C-alpha positions, 0 to 999 in steps of 0.5 A, a space after each residue: 813179523 810183529 813180536 810182543 815182549 810181555 811182563 816186561 815190568 815184573 821181569 827178573 834175571 838170575 843175576 843183577 845187570 843181566 837179561 835178554 836181548 829182546 830186539 835187534 834194531 839194525 846196528 843195535 840191541 835193545 836189551 831188557 836188564 834187571 838190577 837190584 844194585 849198583 853197576 860200576 863206573 864205566 864208559 860205553 863204546 857207542 851212544 846208549 838209551 837207558 830207559 826206566 821201565 819200573 822202578 827208580 835210579 839215580 844215575 851218576 855221570 862224569 863230565 869235564 871231571 865234574 860228577 853230577 847225578 840225576 834221579 830216573 823215575 818210571 818212564 824216564 830215559 836218559 842219552 849217554 853219549 859214547 865215552 861219557 862215564 857213568 854208573 846206575 844206582 837202582 833203588 830196590 829193584 828196578 828194570 831197564 830197556 837199554 838201547 845200544 850198538 850191538 857189541 861185535 
């Protein structure tokens, strides 16, 4: 069955870094997330596809002890591999689609 998710670019959650799982794709969840402040440094238990739906975000990540960052604009995506340490800093309000292995 075809499903349509509307108003994604204007979605707002009650709390930052919250939002619904909009689809389950095999063993992965596609989550719509709203944020207006940074998350925290963390490592994922699986690969994660981080897509900017609206807004702008500076993604910080650490590799071999070195910290780097990249600006992601609306329509940009970043693949974050399992175990890579990272944190997102949205510039104002932003919406993301995150696709990652479903949490058991």
